[in-house]
C-alpha positions, 0 to 999 in steps of 0.5 A: 484541534478538538479535545479528547471529549469532543472526539469521543462525542463525534465517534458516538455521533457517527455510531448513532448515524450508522444505526439510523442509516442501517435501519432507514436507508434502502441502500444501507440496509442491503449492504453486506461484507461482500458488497462493501469489500470492493468499495473499501478497496476503492476508498483505500486507493483514494486515500493513497492518491490523496497521500501522494498528492499531499492533499491534507483535506483529501486525506481527512475526507478519505479517512472518514470514508474508511472509518465509516466502513469500519463502523459499517462492517461492525454494525453488520456483525453486531446484527449477526451477534458476532461482534461490534465496534467495541470488540474490534477496538478491544481486540486491537488494543489487546494486540498492541499491548501484547506486541509491544512488551517493550512499552507495556512489559519488561522487554528491553529493545535497542532500536527499531530492528529489535522491535520488528524482530520481537513483533514477528516472534510474537506473531509466530507464538500466536499460532501463525505457521509462518512469518508470511501468514498475515500477508494477503495473497490478493495484494498487488505483487509489488507491494507483496514483494516489499512486505515479504522482504520486510517480514524476512528482514524482521527476523534477521534475514537481511543484507548488512551492507548497501553495496551488497544489496546493489551487488545482488541487483547487478547479479540478477541483471546479468542473469536476465541478460543471459536469459535474453541471449539464450532466448528462453522465454521461461528463463527470461520471465523468471530472471525478470521477476528476480531482477524486479524483486532485487530492485524492490529490496534495494528500494526497501533498504534505502527506505523508498516505497517502490509502489509509491515510486512507480505511482509517481512515475506513472503520474509523471508519464501521464502528465507529460504525455498529456502535454504532448497531446495538447501541443500536437492539438495546438499545432492542428495535428494529431499525435498519432500522425507524428513521427518518432522524432517529432514525438521525442521533440514534444516529449523533451518540451514536456519535460522542460514544461515548454 
C-alpha cells in the first residue's frame, strides 16, 4: 500500500494531467457537464459490474475512471469561477462532520439505527422539505424503492419483526391474485407494483440488495441460455426449431453444467 504522502502526490499528478488535457486535447476541451453526464452513468454501471464479478482490478480501474470524472467536473466549474476540487472536498468534509455528531460532537448513539435517524433529522434541518428530497427521480425504480424504504426506516417507520414483513408480502400477493381474478388491468398493475415493493422491503430487511440480486439472476439466466444455444448448435440444430420439451431438457442440462 502506498503511503499517505505518495497518495497525495498521485492525486496532485492527476490534477495536473487534468489541467493539461483540458488545455491541449481537442476532445477534452469540448466536454461539458452535460456531455460527461451519460459517460459518468456508464462508468458507474461498469463499476457495478466489476463489483458483482468480484474483479478487484476492475474495481480499481473503474474507480479511477470515476475519480477522473470528478476531477473533470471540478475543472470545468473552476473555469466558470464556480468551484474547484478543493471546494468539492471541503464541502463533503463539512457535511461528514455535521452529519456525524456522534463522532465529531457530543451526541451519543447506541447502534446503526440511531445513526441513520440522526442523519435524516439533520438533513431535514438543512432545509430539505422531506426525507425523500435527496433521492433522484431518475433512479431505476427498484433502486428508488429500496432507497425510499431505507429513508423511511431511518426515521422509525419500520416493521419490528421479520414475520410481519413477510406477512405483508403474502397480503400483497393475495390482493394481486384477486385483481387477476377480477381481470381489472389497472388494479392488476397497481397490485403487482405493491407486491414488488413489499418484496423489495423484505429483501432490504434481510440485508439483500434486490437490484444486485436481480442482476445476478439475469446474468445466470443469460449464461444458462447461452449454454442451451451452444448445445443446440453442437447437435446441428437451431434453438428456434426445438420444442418446449427439448428446450426444457437443455435448460436442465445447463443448470447442471452438463
